N, C-alpha and C positions, 0 to 999 in steps of 0.2 A: 455458478454464474447465472444459470437460468432461474434460480430462486432469489436473485438479487443479493447474494452474499457479498460481503465487503471485499474489495480487491486491494488488499494491502500486503506489504512485504516487510517482514520483521528483520531488521539488521541485528539488533540485540534486544535486551529486556526494556531498554529505554528509548529506542529509536525505531521508527517505522517509515516506510515509503508508501505514500498514498496518492491516489488520483486527486488533483486539486479541486475537482467539482464535488467531492464528498465533504461539503462544508460542515454539516452537523457532526459527522463522524470525526473529522479532524479537530473540530472544536472540543468535542467530548474527550478525545485522546489527550489533547493539551491540558484539559482541566484535571486530568489525573496524572499530570507531570510526565507525559510521554512526548518526546520530540518528534514532530511530524515533518518529514521532508516531502513537500508537495511537488508532484510532477504532472504535466499535462499529458495524459495517456489514455484518452477515451477510446482509441482504436483497438485496444487489447481485446475487447469482447468480440470483435470480428474474427480473431484468431482462436476463439473458443478456449481461452486460457486466462490465467491470472498473471499479475505482475511477476510472481515468483517463477513462472514457467519461462518467462522471457529474459531472465537475468542469468548472468554467468555465475558460477560458484565463486565464492570469495574465500581466500585463505585467511584464516583467523588464528591468532595465537591464544 
């Protein structure tokens, strides 16, 4: 976080959740055929964590 690493959360190989303000990153991910679910989540840095730390575990088959 302190080194400006990207704050994204991978759902699977083709879908990620990303902060909507990461315009260039989200555009690049889409250009390589990754689905980007954008969320307004700028406050996560105040918690000193990333999106993955604030999500609940998902049960996957």
